N, C-alpha and C positions, 0 to 999 in steps of 0.2 A: 281301521275306520278311523273319518276324519272327525277333527274335534264337535264340529258341527249335527253330525248324526249321532255323535255319545250324546250330546246334550239333548237332540231330538228323543231319542230311547230312552233318558232318562227321565222326560218332561211326559213322554206316556207310560212310563210305567207308574209315576205320580199319580198321574190321573185314570189308574187302573184301578191303582191302590185305595183310591181316595173313592171311587166307584164299588169295587167290590169288601174293601173292609167291614163296614158296617151291617152289610148282610151276614156276611162270615160270622163276627164278633156277636151278632144278635141284638145290634143297640134296637132300643124301643120295641122289644118283646113284650115288655109289661103294658104298654098302651092299648088300646083297641084299635086305632088306626097307625102303624107305626111310622111311617113316612109321610106322615101329611104335612102339606105347605107351611109357609110360615103366618098366611093368613089365617088358618086355622087354628093353631098355637096362640097366635095375638088375641083372638076372637075368644077363645077360653082364659086368657089369661084376663081379660078386660070382664068378662063376666064374672070371674072369681073374686076381680077387687070391687067393681058396681054392678049388681045386680039389676040395676034399674037404669041401667044405659041404654039410650035410645040412639041410633046410627044419625049421621047427619043425613048423607046420602043412602041412597038403595041403589042396585048394580042394576044397567042397561039390559042385559039379559042375563038372564040365570038358566046354566045349561041342567038339563033335566036328569045329569047323575054325573059321578066322581070319575066316569072312564069318559064321557065329553068334555069332562073340561081338563083331563089331561091332553087327552088328542087334541082338542085346541091351543093348548099351549104346547106339544110338541109340536102342532104347525106352525106356529109363531115361533118357536125356537127354531124350527129348521127355514122359514123364510128369511129370520136375520141373519142364521150363519149364511144362505145362500147369497143375500146381500153384501155381506162383508168380503166373500169370497172373489163376488166380481170385482169389487172396488179393491180389493189388493192385486187382482188378476190381470186387471186393468190398469193399473199403476204400473207394475212391472213388465207390462209387455210396454208400456209407451216409453219406457227408463230402457229397456231394450233395445228396441228399434233406434231410438235418439242414439245409442253408441253404436250400433250398428250403421248408420246416418253419418255418425262420424267418423266411422274406421274408411267407410267407401269415399267420403271427400277428402282423407288422409290420402289414401291410397292413390287415388287421383289426382292431387295436388302433387304428391310422388314421380308420377308417370308424367306428368307433364312438365315436370322441371328439367332443364337440361342437367347432367351431371358434370359439367364444365366450371357450373357457377359458382 
């Protein structure tokens, strides 16, 4: 196994552990909604500190349920990942194309050069 493959395998294992360990260890079992987002946690903390707090802004769109909100967040994450994958794939393809063009130009130059010179 190459060095890059080992690093990739370790990174994949770390990501899987970060995703599975909180579920296996039961982290958040003491809460009503165990795995809410940071927004809900911040809202709760602000309400405890300052009960009369009035938000400066209101959301432009309020999803009808938590499931719809989660689906929209997942869609946003998927679109972002797609854009990043496209960018990195395009960059890699251009680099490989340049390398092939340089190799072809070098091979053509070597064919055209007389061997006695």
